[in-house]
N, C-alpha and C positions, 0 to 999 in steps of 0.2 A: 357105770356112772364115775370121773371121780370129781371123790369127795373135801379134794382140797388142792388149789390154785397152784401151779406152779411158780415158782419164785420169779419165775421172768414173766410168766400170762402178770402175772398180780404188781407186773414192779410196770409194762403197761397199762393195767386198770389203773393205778396210778395218777400215772402221765396226762392218759385222755380224762379223771375229772382234771385234774388242774388245765388242759388246755378248753373240756368245758367251761368249770368255770371264770379264768379268762376269755373266752369269750363274748360271757353276759358283761362282764366288765369292760373293753372295746367297743361291743356293741353299745352298749350303757355310755361310753365317755365319747363317744362321737356328739353324743347332745348336751354337756355337759356346758352350759352355760357362766358365767363369774355371778359368784358368791351373790348372794339374795339373802337378807335380812324377810325372815321367818316370821311376821304376826299372824295368830290364828283368827279364822273368820265368825268365830261363836259366835263374837260379841252384836253380830249382823244374820245370824241363823233365826228360824224358825225353830221352837221346841219339834225336836224328834226324835226317835231311835237312831241316824246316823249320821255318822260324826261331820260329813267331806268326805274329797276324795282326796285330802292330799294326807289322810290316816287311815291305819289299821286302828279300829277298838278292839281288843279282847278281854272279853269274846264282846259280842256286839252286843249282843242281849244283857249287858250288864251294862250297858251307858248310854243316856241319853239328853240331847242340849235340854235347858231348862233357861229362861230365862236367861242366854248369853254364858253361860258355863256350860265346859261340861261335865256332866255328874254322872258318877258313879252308886248306880246300885245297889252292888251287893256292897256287904258284908266280906267278904273272902278277902284272901290276898291274888297279890302275882294279878291282880286287875291294873292293864298297862293302856295304854293310847303311843304306833307307833308313828312319829314322821316319816311318810313313803319320797315328801323329794328335797331331804337333808338329811343331807349320811356326816358324819366322821369316814374322811375316809383320810384325811392329811393332818396328825395329830401333832408335827412339826409345826405345825400354827398353830395362833392361839384362833380365844374363840370366844363370846359371853352367850348365858341363856338366862334365861329366864321363866317365873308363872306364879303368880296369884293362886293360892290354894285355899281353900276352908272349908274348913267341918265343920260339919252342915248335922253329921249324929256320932258322940260321942260315944263311946265304947272302953270299958276297962283294960280289956286286949286289945290297945289300938297296935296295928303293924304300920303308922307316918303312913306321910307320903313325898314323893318328891322327884325329883328326874333322874333317869338312868343311864349312865354311858355307858357303851363299851358294850356292845348289846350285838352279836356274832356268832355265828359257825362254823361248824369243817370247810364251810367254798364258800364263808364270806359273801355271802347274798344276800339281798337288801327282805323278799320276798320271805322266803323260811328267817334271817333272823327275829321276823316279829315272834314267832313264836316259840326263843329261846325267852325260859323265863328266869335269865338271869346274868347280873354285867354289876357296875358297879355304879352302888345306889347312894345318891344327893342328899338327903331331906331332915324333918322333923318328923321326931314320934315321940311321943308323951312332951316332956322338958326338956326335950334334948335336940341339937341339928348333931346329923352327922354327914361324917365324907369315907363310904366305906365303914373301919372300925376306931374309926379317930369318934369322937365325940367332947361337945362344949352343952353348958347348959344353957338353957335360952334369961335369958334377965328378968321378962312379963311372960305370965299366961294368955297364952294365946286366946282363946274365953271363945269360939266360935267365927273372932274374929279375922276382915282379909290381910296375910303374908304374903310377904313376896320376898320366893325366895331368888336370888340370885345366887349365879354363878361362875368365874373370871378362868379363864384357865390359861395359862404364861408359857411355853412349852419353856426347856432346860433343858438341852442337853442329852433327847435320846431320853429325856423328862418331860411334865407340864404338875405346875404348879396349880392347883387349882382352891380358892377362892372360893368360898360361898358365905353368901350374907342373909338373916334372915328379918326384912322389915317388913311393920306395921303397913300398909294399908294406908289408912286415918291419920295414921301422924308420920309419917316415912321415916322414923325410927328404928335404928336399928336395936334388935334385943339380941343378937348373936354373930357371930363370926370363925370360919377356921378355914385354919389352909391344910390340907396338903400335900406331899411328891411323892406322884406314883411316874408307872412307868408307861409309856407312852402310847403301846400296845394293846393297856389294858382299857381303852376311851376309844377305840378303832372301830366303827358300825356305826351299827342305829342308835338313835336318841329316843328316848318314853318319857312320857310321864306315868308315876303310877301309885296308886291307889292302896295301902300295904303293902310294900315293898317287903317288909320282914315276915308274913306272914306263907304260909302255903298256898297254893290254887287251892288246895281241896281241903281248909278245915272247915269244921262248921259247929253248928250247938254257942256253947259257954266262949269256942276259941274263938270266936269270929272277930273282928275287929271293926275299927268305923267307917265311917262314910265322908267323902272328898268330892268337894267339885274343884275346877280346874278352870283357868281362866286366865287371857293375855298372851299365852305363848307366845319366845322372841328370842329364833334360833338368832346370831348373829357368828361370822367370821368367819376367814380363811382356811381353816380347818377343814369343815364343812362343805360339799359338790353340793351342788343345786341342779338334780333334774326335775325341768316339767313338768314334762314326758312319762313319768311314773303315778304320776296322779293318777288316782284310778274311780273312775266316777267326777260326777252321777251317773250321765251311761256307763253301767261296767262292761258289756258287750252285746254282740249280738249271736244269733246264730240265724238260718233259712231255707229254706226248701223247695225248690223247682220243679213243679209236677205237670207233665203231658195230661193232661184232665181227661184228654181223647173226647172232648163235650162243649158245648160252643163257650163254655170259657174257660177252652185254648190252653195253655200253661198258664202254672197261677201260681204265683208268689207269695208265701209268708215263710214272715220275719217277727219276731223277735227282739224288744228291746227292752232289758236289763238297768233297774235302775236299785239303788238301795229305799230300805225300807221313810219311806217319805212322812213328814206333820202333817195336819191336818190343813194348813195354811201353807203346805209348800202345793206349786201347781202340780198338778197328776198327768200336765198331758204330755206327750211325745207325738214327735211330728216326723215325717220319712217323707223325699225330697230324693227324686233321681237326677239325674244331669243333662238336659236333652237341648241340643245343639246349640252347648254351653254354656247354659241355664238352668240353674238350679230351681223344678217343679216341686210340687206337694203334691203327693200322691196320696194323704191322707194324715190323719193324726186322729189320736185313741191315747184312750186313758191306761191309765197304771190300776191293776190287777193290784184291789189293796190285801189279799193274801201273800202274791203271789213276787210281788215288785216286775209286771211283765207286761210293757204293753206289746200289744199283735198285728200286724197288718196284714193281710188278707187283701192280693192289686191281684184280680183276675185278666187272661187276654194280655201275658207282660210277649213281651216281645222275646224270644230266647236263639233269637239268630245272632244278635248282638253284646258286647258285655254293655254294661251302666255303670255312671257311677252315683252310687247309691251314700246318704249320709244320714243319720240321726239324730236330731235336735230336741235338746230339753233344757226351758227356762229357767233359772235356780231362781227363784222367788226371793228377796231378804227381805230383813223388816222395815226398810231405809226406803221399800216400793222402785227400786232397782233390784235389775235382773240380771242377770250372768248367761249369758248360755254357752253351754256344753254338747261339743259333737266329737261325733263315732262317725270316720268316714272308711266303706269299703267301697268294692268293684260288686258287684253281682254278673258268673261269667255267664258270658254266649256257652249254649247248652254245647258235649261235646258230639261234631259227625264227622264223618266218614278216617275215623281210627279210634284206640281203643279207648277206655274208660278206664281210670284208676281210682279205686278207691283204701284209705289210710283205714285200716279196724282197731281199734281198738279200745281198752277195756280193764274195768279195776287198779282205782287212783290209791291209794294206800298212801300218806303222806306225810312215811319218813321219809320218804326223797323226791317229795317236794321243795320243788317249780318241779321239776319232772323235765330239765332241759335240754339233754343228750335228746329224747322223744321228743318231742315239741320242735327239737332244733331240725331233727333228720324229716319225722314230719314233711316242715314246711323244704327241705333241701329233694324231695321229692314229686314237690306241687299235684297232689293228689288232686282229681277234680269233685271228688265225694270225701265225709270224712264222715266212721258211724261211730260214734262210742255205744258201747253193747247192752250200757250197768255197772254200779258201786262208783259212779260218777265221788260219792261222799266215803267213807264210813265213821262211825257213832267216834272213835275216838278223835277223827280230824279238831288238828287246831289245838288238843287239849281241852281242856276244863265240863268235860261230861259230856252230857244229853241233857235232852230237859223233854217229859212227854205231853205236861200238862203247867199250869194253864195252856192254849192258842199260842197266844201270841208271844209269850217268850220258849214258846215250843219251838215257831217254826220262823222267829227271827234264829237260833238258833239252831236250826239246817238251814235258811241259808247263806248265817257264814261261811258254813263248809259249805256250802256247793259254789259260793265267791269264787273260794280255791280255785272248782274246774277253772271258773273261766281266766281268773288273773293267769293261771300256767297257760292255757289253750285259749284265750281270744285269741291271737293272732294267727293260729291254723283255725279255725272256727271264720273269723273275719272275710273271704272271703271266696268261698266256696259253700255247697249246700253241705249241710247237718244234721245227720238224722242222733239222737241220744235218748235212750230206754233204761225208764228209773226201774233200778233192780231193789232186792232186797234190804243192801243195808241205803238203798235211797232212801229208803221207807223208814229209818232206821230199826230193821233186823235183821236178826244171826241168820236166817233164814226167814223164806216165805212160799209156805204154799198155802197161794191167797185162797182156795176152795171159795170162786166166782166174787169173791167180795165182800164174803162176810168177813166180821167183828170177830175177834178170841174171845170165849165165851169165859172161858180162868186167868185176861192175862195174868194175873199176881201170882199165878205158876208156871209163867213163863219169860221175868222182868226181861231178859235177853231176848224173847221172841226169838227161840232160836232152838227149840224145840216141837210144838202144837203146829196149827192148822190157825189158816188166817190171821184178821192184819191188826196189829197193836195199837198201831194209831187215829186219828179218831176224821173219818170222813171227810172232813173238810183240811186236816190237817192233808192227805195221803193225793187228795183231789190237786191240794195246792202244790201239792211233788212232782205228780205229770204234766201238771202246767207250766212249770218252770224246762221240764223236762223235752213235752212233748205240744208246748203252744205252735211252735212256727213248725209244725210236722204238716202234712197232708189231711185238709178234717177224715178224722175214725169215721172208718164204715161204716157202723153202725154205732153213731154216738149216745143210744140208750144206755146211762148208767147199769152195774150191778143192781139189785135191788135195796142194797145196803143206797145205792145211793156215792158208790165208789165210780170214778169215770174212766167210759172205756175209749182207747187209744193205738187199737188195732185196722189196718190200711194196708192202701200199696201204692207208687208211687214210680210214675217213665220218668226213665231219664239217664239220655245216652244211649237211648239204643237196651236200655234194659231195664225193666222191668220188677221190683223190691217187695216181698212180701215184710211188712212190720206189725212183728208178733209179741201182745202178751205172753210168755210161755208161765207164766207161777204166778199168774192172776185166777186164774183155774183148775189150778193145780190140789190133785186132792192134802190133806194132812196126813205127815204119819200116823196118828194114833186115830182113823181112820180102819188100819190097818191090824192094829194092836202093837206096832211096834216098838222100839222107843229111841229115837236117836243116838246114834254115839255108844247106844250097849248093846242094841240086841244084834246077834251074826259075832260078836269075839267071844271065840274059842268053836268055831263054826268052822269045817274045811272048806279051803277054798275050791275048792270044784265042786258043792253040794252044791244046786236051785232049788231052795225052799221053798216049799208053796205058798205057805201062809204070807210071805211079804208083801203081799195086793192087797188094797182093800174090796171089799166087794162091789162096789160100782168106781172102777178107777176115773180119775179126771185128769187129763196134761193140758188143752189147747179148752174142753168145755165145746156147746154141739155147739153156739153160736158162731166163736171164732173159728172154728173147727171145716164149714160149712162155707164160709167165706172164703178159709181158706183151698178150700177143692175147688171152688168157682175161682177164686183166683187164678191158681195151674193152668186151667184150661185155656184162660184168657190168656189169647198171643195181640192185642192189638199195639198197635206199634211198637215194638222191641222184641227182640234177637234172641237173646238169654234170661235168663230170671239168677236170682237172688234170693234169698231167704234168713231177714235178720231177725235175732231172736236172742236173751240172752243165757244162756246156756248149753253146750253140748247134747244129746241125746242119745246117753251111752254114759257108762261109769268108767272112765278113763283114770284110773286111783284107785291107787293099793292100798296107798300110804301117806296115813299125816297126822299129825306135823311136824314129823323125825321119818325118814328112813328108814330105821328101828320098828316106826309104830303102824301093827296091821292093821287095819279098819275094812273090813270089808266089804260094807254097806256104807254109802253114800246116796243118803235120800235128799240130799238140795239137787243132786245132778238129774236131768230128765231123761236117762232114763230108765225113771222111774218114776209110777208103776210100768210096770213093762206094760201089761195089754195096752194103758193109755198109746205108751211109746210108738205100739207097733201100729197101732190106725195111723198115728199120725203122721211115722210112717210112710207110709201103702201111701194115704194122701198125695203127702211129697215128692218120692220117683214120678208121679205122675204128672211133676210139672219140669222133671228134669232141670231143679235146681239144686244149686249150692248154695250151701247152707254154713251160714258166715253166723258166727257168736263168739262170748267169752265165760268169763265170771269163774272159772276154777282155779288160775293162775299156774297151770302147766296148758302148754300150744300142745294143741295137739294135727295133728292129720288123720281124720279117718273118714270108713266110709260106712255104712251102716247095711245093716239083712236083718228080713223078716221068713221070707218065707227057707230063701237061701243066703249064706254070707254071701254078699259083696252083690245083691241083685240091688242097692235103693239105694241116696246120696250120698254125696261126700259130706263132709264135712270139717269147715277150720274155724281152729279155737283158740281163738288170735292169744299172742304175750300180754298179762298184766303188765299195764301200765309200771306201776310198781307192787310187784306181786306182796301178799299178807302174805296171810293163815297159807303156811307150804303144803302142796298135794305131790306124790308121787309117783309112777304108773315099771310097777315093780313084777312084772308077772314071774319073768323065769328065776329069781331066787324064793318069789310061790311056788313053783310049780304048776306054773297055771300052764293049759297042755296050749302051742299053738300049732297051727298050721300057713304053710306059704308065706312063708315069711321073705318078705321086699324082694327085688336081687340087689338093692343098698347092703344090705345082709345083719343090718343095726340093730343093737340087742336092744326087747321090748318090745319086736314091733309082729305083721303078722293076721294071721286070723286069729279070733278069739272069744271067747262069752265070759259076757261080765258079768258080775257076782249077782245082776238079778235076770238072768238070762237070752239076756242083748244080743244078738251077732250081730259081732266089728270087725273091721280090717282095716289093724295099727298100722298106718303107713309111716308115721315121725310123731317123735315128744320127743318138745324141746327138754326135758329135763332139770332138773335146778342142784344148782350146789347148796352145802350145806353153808350158811352164809359166816362168813367170819366179821367180816372189814366194819368199823366204824365210819368207814364214808358213810357217805346216805348213794353216794353215786353208782361203789363200788358193789356197796352190801346190797342195792336192788338189781344187778348186774349176777351178780355169785346166784340171787333167788332168782332167777329164770325171765328178769321181765325183759318188756321189749311192745314191738305193738308187728303189727300186721299187713302187709298189700297187698292185694287183689287188683292185676289189669285184668278188662269184660274185653276177648277180643270177640267180636262181632259179627265178624270176616270172618273168621277161623270157628267160629263156636266155639275157642278155650275160657279156660280161667289160670293166668298165674299168677301160681301164690308164693307167696314170701312173705319169715317165720324172721321180722330183726330183732338182734340182743342190745339193750339197752346205751350200754356206753360202748357204742361207736361209731365210727363217722361214714356214712350208704356212697360219698361219696366218694371212700377211696377205691372200695367195690373188693375189698377183703376180706380170704373164703371165709374168713370165721366171723365171718358181719352176722351171719345167719345161724342159727341151728343145724344143726345136726337133720340131716332128709331135705334142709328147706336150697334152691329153691324147686317146686313141678309144675307142669302143665298139666293139666285135668281137660276134657274134651264132654263137651254135652252132654251126650250120649251117654258117659259113665253115669252121669244120675240117676240114672233110668237102669244102670247095670249094666251096659253094653260097653265093656272094662277093656284099655289097650295098656294101660299102667299096673306096673306088677315089678 
C-alpha cells in the first residue's frame, strides 16, 4: 500500500478536482438567465416547517414559517437560510440586499441577526457552500450595526420592532464598498449607517440571512442567544447570477422500481415522490401523470405521508416494452387562494431486453465530500439500467448541527434534512432509471445496528451513540418513517407482517431485465454483541490474529432471522422469468478488515460485519449457494471482491462490496503485515489476496481489495479519492450467464478509460456457476 501520493499523482488529482468543479459551473451556466430580483414568498405561504424550494435552511428543524415570516425556533448560533437561486458570482458588479428583521425573544447573550455574504468553499459550489458556517456578516447585534469587525451604535433601541437591514454594494477597482443601513420600518427612520471597503473576493459565493451570527452553532444553556424572524428578503443587482433550475422543491425528487410480478398484476410500477414537510393548510396531494399518445394522462393521486413526506404510487400492468414519459405534479397552495404547480418530469425506461443489464452500485455518503459530483456525473455517463444504494444515505454528522432523538417531530425533520442531501446529490441519477435503496445503521442514526428482530434497546442511555449493543435506539414510528423514505417505492414486501415491536419489514424480490434480485435486510434480525458477552472495540485486543476464539458467538446466533431466511431459500429456487440472480444487502458476509481507522491500529473483530455471528453466516451462505447469485453489498468503506467458503474454500458465492461514495471511517485489510497465512494467491499476485480465514473463522478467497491512502488533502474531492471512495458497476450478461464487475475510483473520468480509473484487480468477469463453487477465475 502506498501511504503517500506522488507529486505527479497529486497534481493530477488537483487538476481533476478543478475539472469537476468547472464542469458543474459550466453545466449551470447554460441555464443562467438575466439577473432577476428575488423577493421571498413567505408572506403568501401557509405556516409550515419547510421554507420553500428557493431556500436551504440550516438546520431545517430549527425554522418554520409563522404568519408570513421565517422564524428561527432555536436560540443557538449560526442558524441560516441560503438563497439557492441567487448567488454572487461577479462581485465587480453592483448589488443590493435587504431584509426585515424582528427580534421575537431577547436574551442577554444576543448573537445578532443579519445577512451573510461570501459563503463559499474550496470547490466554489452552491450546494456544499450551504453548510459553510462562516462568511462576511452584516447585521444588528445588541445596540450596534456591524460590518465584519467594524461597528457603529444604533441611535434608538429596536425593542422588538421591525427593522430593515439595507445593504448597497458598489465595486471599486477590485474592492467593494458596502454601505449598510438600519431603518425602523414603522417610521422609515434610519437609526444607523456604516460603510466598509472590502476585497471583492470576500463577498463571492452564497448569500444567507443568519440568526445569532456571532454565536457558535453548538452553544447551550446560559450561552444561548436571542430568537429572530425574517421577512421581505430582497436581492437585486448584476453581481447576482440567477439560476431558477437550482430551486429544490416542493417536489424534491422521485425514485421508482419496475418489477415483473409474474402474477396477474404483470409488471408493476412503484414510484415515490418527496416534498419538504408541509403545513396543515398546504395541499397534501401529489399527482402522477404519464404521456400517452402525446397527451398527459393521470395515473393516480396520492396523499403525502405526514411523517416521511413521501407520496407512493403503485400502477399494475405497466407497459414495460416502451419508454414512457412521466411527471409528478404538486400544486402549492397560497394564502391568497392561488396555487403554483411544481412539476418533476422524467422517463420510465423500457425494460432491457436482448442485451446485458447494467447496474450502478453505491454505498456510504459521508458528507465531507458532498455533493459527490465526480461520482454522480460518472454514473450518469455510464447510463445504468438500474441503480442500487446499499445503505448509509446519511450519517449523523450530515450538515452539522448534531442529531435529535426526541421529541418525534424535530427528530424526524432532523433526519429528513440529512436525507434530502442524498436526493440533492443523486436526484438526476435516480430520475430516469429504477432505483433500489436500503436503509442501514446510520440511516436510523446508529453507529452500528444489531437489530435483534426489531427490538428496541433496553438501556439506550448506556449506549448514546448506538454503537455497542443490540436493538434500535429510535422509536418504532421513527424507524418506520425512515424505512418509508428508502423503500416505499420498492416492490411490495414479501411478508409485510411487522416485527413484534411494530418495526416494518421490507425484504422482498424484484425481477427486471432477466435478472432476479433478492432485497435483504441483513441487520434487522442480527444478534447483539452483548448476547455473546463481547465488547465492541475491546474484545480481541491483544489476541493472536490466528487464534479462533470459540466464545465470541452467542448461544442462538441470528443473522437473517427465520422468516427472512425461509424467503431467501424459496427465492433461490425460483427461476421464473429470469436467467441470473443477485443478492442485494447492506454488508459483506465476511470480516475483510484488519485495521481501523488507521493502518497502524489492528482491530481483530469487526462485529459490524455480517461475517459475525459465524454459525448464522454459514447458514445464510449455504442457502445463498443454491441460488448461484452474486452478492452485491457495501457499508465497509473498503471495496472488496471475495468468494465465500463454508465446508471448503471457494465452495460458495462471490461477493462484491462496492466502494463508498464518500468513505468516512477508514478500514484496511493487511493480513500480510499481520502474519495471517494465506493459500492460493490469485494469478495477478496482488498483496493481501488469496484464501484466508477471517477473525471469526469464516473461509474466504479475497481476490481484490481497494486499499485506501491515508488522507492528507483539504480538498474534499481529493480527500475522498485518497480514502478509497468511488462506486461499483455490474454488467449482467444474461446470454453468457456472466457478471462483469468494475470498481471505479472517485476522482476520475470514466470516458477516458484510463487504466488507473479502477482499483487494482478490477475489472473482473465471473460466471454464474462460480457462485456455487464451480470455479474458473484464479
